[in-house]
Phi, psi and omega in degrees: 000114178264129177283336179202144180210149173225163175296127180288152185291137179272148175073016177278116183281325184276141179297157179292155169272160177247128174252110182266122180239130174218171176298343184265326183202165172235125183227137176256123186232151171240101187064228181276000186264127176273118181277321184203143180226137176230134177291133182268156186270041174064242187275000182277094184295320179298321176296318177298322178300317176299318178296319181297317178297320178300314179291317181296319182288346178285347176227063187295341181270356183254139170290136183234134174247130186261136176236126179266130186235163177063213184272026179288337183237170173235142183228138174211160179247126182261131177293146177293134179233112185301329186286345178276094190264356179220162184293329179295321178289326177293322178296319179298318180297312181297321179298313178302311180296325179299309185293324176294319187285315188256346178068026184239152182286121185292342177299336180270005186229154171254113185262130178232146178248136176284145172282141182207171179290142175306141181090354179252148177302153183241135174283138173232137181230144176229145176220160190302127178304320180295329177290319177300314181298321180295315183290329177301335181278355183257110184294337183271357176274116184257341179202156175227126184228156171270131181303315187296323177290329173293322174293320178299316180296324181288323177294315183288336175291322179280327183219088186302334181259024184302141178231131176156199182238128172258120188228136174245101185258117183245179179293328187243359183184160180231131175259132182234136172231121181253129187230135176235122179049042173086003182242127181295123176257334178209145172214129181199159172241137175225149178293161184297146166215181180287172185301322177295317180295318179293320179299321181296321176294314181297320182298316180295314182297320183294318180297319177297319180297316178296321177298318182290328181280355177056044172081015179301335184273357188299331186270001181219151181273131177293150178237140175261117180253129183249123176293141182302155007277161174296143180296141177273127183310130177085355180276162175302323180293320176298321178294320181295322180298312180300320182288325177292321180297317177296326183294329179257003181071030182276129176262357179227133176247126183250112173274105187291150175275152176298133183286331183216273185289185181290152177298153180287000000 
């Protein structure tokens, strides 16, 4: 699911750079090598947009692909509704769900819907409108993607019937994608809470997903996959990871590797 895309430049011999954006930092990377890093201004989306523009404009001859990390985006799964026969009606539905779910004004966000087969639930993602506007001014930025969805695609490419929870646990929020037999059953972002509070939410959501799947996961053990960075032993994040694993009955925790640039 690309939040934004442009036609990639033809005849470019050098591989694209990655611009990693999170509420904490903006980093320009070439493969695993970090070329430049700027501390981000927390919740100031306009300030982060200016940093992104500054980094993108520092390499005007290079194609740049942007990856959004942490709580910079919001993610939700919309149930399929047969009566929504056009994209405009789907967008209205998604906008209503967004404001109900997150309690935030959609005018501050750019909302995108994933294309999917009819009859299947649809992923919806939103990212800060000021960041979108800033990147639109950069001619060398060719795509914007969510890191957690990139990891989901990689997991399902390796194991199409994968079952488990994909989690991106940050300081101020957690992104969760619950999957049964390769099909997304829940996707949500929630503000930070203690490990027990997060585990309680995951346990409830996982039970609902399994009930809806009518036991499809019974023949396989769920896996908890953690988006980088790997949790540090003894940290609050490590405690949250353990509690979430217990909540879904996972006997295996998979610490994923960074897809492109260095781990945060």
